[in-house]
C-alpha positions as CSV (number, residue, x, y, z in Angstrom):
1,M,-42.1,23.1,-112.6
2,G,-45.8,23.9,-113.2
3,N,-47.3,22.5,-109.9
4,F,-48.9,25.9,-109.2
5,H,-51.6,24.4,-106.9
6,K,-48.9,22.9,-104.7
7,N,-46.2,25.5,-104.7
8,P,-47.3,29.2,-104.3
9,N,-43.7,30.3,-104.8
10,L,-44.1,29.6,-108.5
11,I,-46.6,32.5,-108.7
12,S,-45.6,36.1,-108.3
13,L,-48.9,37.3,-106.8
14,P,-49.4,36.9,-103.1
15,W,-50.8,33.5,-102.1
16,I,-54.0,35.1,-100.7
17,E,-54.7,36.6,-104.2
18,S,-53.7,33.5,-106.2
19,D,-56.2,31.6,-108.4
20,F,-54.9,28.4,-106.6
21,F,-55.8,29.8,-103.1
22,Y,-58.5,27.2,-102.3
23,S,-56.6,24.1,-103.4
24,Q,-53.6,25.3,-101.3
25,L,-55.9,26.2,-98.4
26,K,-57.0,22.5,-98.1
27,T,-53.4,21.5,-97.4
28,K,-52.9,24.0,-94.5
29,K,-53.4,23.2,-90.9
30,I,-54.9,26.4,-89.5
31,S,-57.4,27.5,-86.9
32,R,-61.0,28.0,-87.9
33,E,-60.5,31.7,-87.1
34,F,-57.6,32.2,-89.5
35,K,-59.4,30.1,-92.2
36,R,-62.4,32.4,-91.9
37,Y,-60.3,35.5,-92.2
38,A,-58.4,34.0,-95.2
39,I,-61.6,33.1,-97.2
40,K,-63.1,36.5,-96.5
41,F,-59.9,38.3,-97.5
42,H,-59.5,36.3,-100.7
43,E,-63.1,36.7,-101.8
44,D,-63.9,40.3,-100.7
45,G,-60.4,41.8,-100.3
46,Y,-60.7,42.5,-96.5
47,C,-61.6,41.0,-93.2
48,V,-62.3,42.4,-89.7
49,V,-60.2,41.0,-86.9
50,D,-60.7,41.2,-83.1
51,L,-57.4,42.2,-81.5
52,G,-58.4,42.0,-77.9
53,L,-56.8,45.4,-77.0
54,S,-57.2,46.6,-73.4
55,K,-59.1,49.8,-72.7
56,K,-55.9,51.1,-71.0
57,K,-53.9,50.7,-74.2
58,I,-56.6,52.3,-76.4
59,N,-56.9,55.2,-74.0
60,E,-53.1,55.7,-74.0
61,I,-53.1,56.0,-77.8
62,I,-56.0,58.4,-77.8
63,K,-54.3,60.6,-75.2
64,T,-51.0,60.5,-77.1
65,V,-52.8,61.5,-80.4
66,D,-54.5,64.4,-78.6
67,N,-51.1,65.6,-77.4
68,L,-49.4,65.1,-80.7
69,S,-52.2,67.1,-82.4
70,K,-51.3,70.1,-80.2
71,S,-47.6,69.8,-80.7
72,K,-45.7,72.2,-83.0
73,D,-43.4,69.5,-84.4
74,V,-46.1,67.0,-85.3
75,K,-45.8,65.5,-88.8
76,L,-48.9,65.5,-91.0
77,N,-49.8,63.9,-94.3
78,P,-49.4,66.2,-97.3
79,K,-52.3,68.7,-97.7
80,I,-53.4,66.9,-100.9
81,Y,-54.6,64.0,-98.7
82,H,-56.4,66.1,-96.1
83,Y,-60.2,66.4,-96.7
84,N,-61.2,68.2,-93.6
85,K,-59.6,70.2,-90.8
86,S,-58.9,67.2,-88.6
87,P,-55.2,66.3,-88.7
88,R,-53.8,63.1,-90.2
89,I,-50.8,62.4,-88.0
90,I,-48.0,60.4,-89.5
91,E,-45.0,58.7,-88.0
92,G,-46.6,58.9,-84.6
93,W,-44.7,55.6,-83.8
94,K,-41.5,57.6,-83.5
95,K,-43.1,59.6,-80.7
96,S,-45.2,57.0,-78.9
97,K,-44.4,53.5,-77.6
98,T,-48.1,52.5,-77.7
99,I,-48.6,53.6,-81.3
100,K,-45.5,51.6,-82.2
101,E,-46.8,48.6,-80.3
102,L,-50.0,48.7,-82.2
103,A,-48.2,48.8,-85.5
104,L,-46.3,45.7,-84.4
105,N,-49.4,43.9,-83.0
106,K,-48.5,40.2,-82.9
107,K,-51.9,38.9,-84.1
108,I,-51.8,41.2,-87.2
109,L,-48.3,40.2,-88.1
110,K,-49.1,36.5,-87.7
111,L,-52.2,36.7,-89.8
112,L,-50.4,38.7,-92.5
113,N,-47.5,36.3,-92.6
114,F,-50.1,33.5,-93.1
115,L,-52.0,35.3,-95.9
116,Y,-48.9,36.5,-97.9
117,R,-46.3,33.8,-97.1
118,K,-43.8,36.5,-96.5
119,K,-42.7,38.4,-93.4
120,P,-44.8,41.6,-93.1
121,I,-42.9,44.9,-92.5
122,P,-44.8,47.8,-91.1
123,I,-43.7,51.0,-92.9
124,N,-45.8,53.8,-91.6
125,T,-48.6,54.9,-89.2
126,I,-51.4,57.4,-89.6
127,N,-53.5,58.4,-86.6
128,F,-56.9,60.0,-87.0
129,I,-59.1,62.0,-84.5
130,K,-62.1,62.3,-86.8
131,G,-63.3,60.6,-89.9
132,S,-61.2,61.3,-93.0
133,D,-63.9,62.3,-95.5
134,Q,-61.5,60.7,-98.1
135,P,-63.0,59.6,-101.4
136,L,-62.6,56.0,-102.6
137,H,-59.0,55.1,-103.6
138,S,-56.6,52.2,-103.5
139,D,-53.5,52.2,-101.3
140,Y,-51.6,50.9,-104.3
141,I,-51.7,54.3,-105.8
142,H,-49.4,55.4,-102.9
143,F,-47.2,52.3,-102.2
144,S,-46.2,49.7,-104.8
145,S,-43.9,46.7,-105.1
146,S,-42.4,44.3,-107.5
147,P,-43.9,41.7,-107.7
148,H,-47.2,43.5,-107.4
149,K,-49.6,43.7,-104.5
150,Y,-47.2,42.9,-101.6
151,L,-48.9,45.7,-99.6
152,T,-51.7,45.7,-97.1
153,A,-53.1,47.9,-94.3
154,A,-54.6,47.4,-90.9
155,W,-57.0,50.1,-89.8
156,V,-57.7,49.8,-86.0
157,A,-60.8,51.4,-84.5
158,L,-59.9,53.1,-81.2
159,E,-63.6,53.9,-80.6
160,D,-66.8,52.4,-82.0
161,T,-67.7,53.6,-85.5
162,N,-71.3,54.4,-86.5
163,I,-73.4,56.2,-89.1
164,N,-72.7,59.6,-87.5
165,N,-68.9,59.6,-87.1
166,G,-67.7,58.8,-90.6
167,P,-67.0,55.0,-90.7
168,L,-64.8,53.5,-93.3
169,M,-66.4,52.3,-96.6
170,V,-65.1,49.6,-98.8
171,V,-66.0,48.2,-102.3
172,P,-66.0,44.5,-101.8
173,R,-64.1,42.5,-104.5
174,S,-62.6,45.6,-106.0
175,H,-59.1,44.3,-105.2
176,K,-59.6,42.1,-108.3
177,L,-59.8,45.2,-110.5
178,D,-56.9,46.2,-112.8
179,I,-54.1,48.1,-111.1
180,I,-54.3,51.8,-111.8
181,D,-51.3,54.2,-111.8
182,Y,-50.7,57.6,-113.4
183,S,-49.3,56.1,-116.6
184,F,-52.9,54.7,-117.1
185,F,-54.1,58.2,-117.9
186,N,-51.4,58.9,-120.6
187,I,-50.0,61.9,-118.6
188,S,-46.5,62.7,-117.9
189,T,-44.8,61.5,-114.7
190,P,-45.4,64.0,-111.9
191,R,-42.3,65.9,-111.0
192,S,-43.6,67.9,-108.0
193,M,-46.2,67.7,-105.3
194,N,-48.2,70.4,-107.1
195,E,-48.4,68.2,-110.2
196,L,-49.2,65.1,-108.2
197,S,-52.0,67.0,-106.5
198,K,-53.6,67.7,-109.9
199,Y,-53.1,64.2,-111.2
200,Y,-54.5,62.7,-107.9
201,K,-57.7,64.5,-108.5
202,V,-57.9,62.9,-112.0
203,Y,-57.4,59.5,-110.3
204,E,-60.1,60.1,-107.7
205,K,-62.6,61.2,-110.4
206,Y,-61.8,58.2,-112.5
207,I,-62.3,55.8,-109.5
208,K,-65.7,57.4,-108.7
209,Q,-66.8,57.0,-112.4
210,L,-65.5,53.4,-112.5
211,V,-67.5,52.4,-109.4
212,K,-70.6,53.9,-111.0
213,E,-70.0,52.4,-114.4
214,K,-69.5,48.9,-113.0
215,K,-72.3,49.3,-110.5
216,L,-70.1,48.2,-107.7
217,T,-71.4,48.1,-104.1
218,I,-70.1,50.6,-101.6
219,K,-70.3,49.2,-98.1
220,P,-69.9,51.1,-94.8
221,I,-68.0,49.1,-92.1
222,F,-69.2,49.5,-88.6
223,M,-66.6,48.4,-86.0
224,K,-66.1,48.1,-82.3
225,K,-63.1,49.7,-80.7
226,G,-60.2,47.2,-80.7
227,Q,-61.1,45.7,-84.0
228,A,-58.9,45.9,-87.1
229,L,-60.0,46.1,-90.7
230,I,-57.3,44.6,-92.8
231,W,-57.5,45.1,-96.6
232,A,-55.7,44.1,-99.8
233,A,-53.4,46.4,-101.7
234,N,-55.9,47.2,-104.5
235,L,-59.1,47.3,-102.5
236,L,-61.1,50.5,-103.0
237,H,-61.9,52.2,-99.7
238,G,-62.4,55.6,-98.1
239,G,-64.2,57.5,-95.4
240,T,-68.0,58.1,-95.4
241,K,-69.5,61.5,-94.8
242,I,-69.3,62.7,-91.2
243,V,-72.9,63.3,-90.2
244,D,-72.2,64.6,-86.7
245,T,-69.4,67.1,-87.2
246,N,-68.7,67.2,-83.4
247,S,-68.1,63.5,-83.3
248,T,-64.7,61.8,-83.1
249,R,-63.5,58.6,-84.8
250,Y,-60.1,57.9,-83.2
251,S,-58.2,55.3,-85.2
252,Q,-54.8,54.2,-86.4
253,V,-53.8,52.7,-89.8
254,T,-50.5,50.9,-90.4
255,H,-49.4,50.0,-93.9
256,Y,-47.2,46.9,-94.5
257,H,-44.9,45.8,-97.2
258,F,-43.4,42.3,-97.2
259,E,-39.8,41.0,-97.3
260,G,-38.4,39.3,-100.3
261,C,-39.7,41.6,-103.1
262,N,-37.5,42.8,-105.9
263,F,-38.0,46.4,-105.0
264,Y,-40.6,48.9,-103.6
265,Y,-41.5,52.2,-105.2
266,N,-43.6,55.4,-105.0
267,P,-46.1,55.2,-107.9
268,G,-46.8,58.9,-107.5
269,F,-43.5,59.7,-109.1
270,S,-43.1,56.6,-111.3
271,N,-44.0,55.4,-114.8
272,P,-43.8,51.6,-115.0
273,L,-44.6,51.7,-118.7
274,K,-41.4,53.6,-119.3
275,G,-39.4,51.8,-116.7
276,E,-39.2,54.9,-114.5
277,F,-39.4,54.1,-110.8
278,A,-39.0,56.3,-107.7
279,Y,-37.5,53.5,-105.5
280,R,-38.1,53.3,-101.8
281,N,-35.7,51.8,-99.3
282,L,-37.6,49.3,-97.2
283,E,-35.0,49.4,-94.4
284,K,-35.5,53.2,-94.0
285,L,-39.2,52.8,-93.9
286,R,-39.3,49.8,-91.5
287,I,-40.9,50.2,-88.1
288,S,-38.8,48.2,-85.7
């Protein structure tokens, strides 16, 4: 016991976030491409990956999203996570083979398996037509695991992003900040979506003040269609202001948990300090 630099299984954090990342990286036989991704992810909490998607596949997803947006039975994110009139379409993978195929993209799954040393499990999809206008936040306020941080997301650009159409923004290295949940604010555990909505605004305000207090850098990410931005569980990110309100920013994000954790839970209705957890069933969430 104690050979932490040789055996990542002795540490509860994902390998990619371990303090022994570099010593273990030296022992791995990997491609230059994956090594570059891993170092960028470890240091800054994200990396941009070229997926090599065909124009045909991209156009199929865009067409599907347009059709879903007009459907009466389309499923959307709760209103508290909508920041403009453009819909955030969830569970599109249940309606579309191409959306599902992107969630199960082999290059993304292979890279995540390498970074986390566990099998990645896609658990949801969100499709966007326009930019989100969403303030900075961490996905770990929405999806949590035990051990911590076995969560990541892959945001795929389905068209080029630029200063006008509300590109994503990230706060490099913010994945190394403390994990924040609602118990941090010394408030009662939310019992309804109405309460959660109020508490989430408290969280967003805190994150905004935290970034200002620590003088952290906010970086817009300009991407080509077919590229994926993959980020760590605790990385702060959001959507920049949409300058051209007529512009589109078609994209798809998939969140991934990883097999082999003790449990998975919804932090919105949990209080870890009191041992209160709103457990999630990974098998029911799994995209397969």
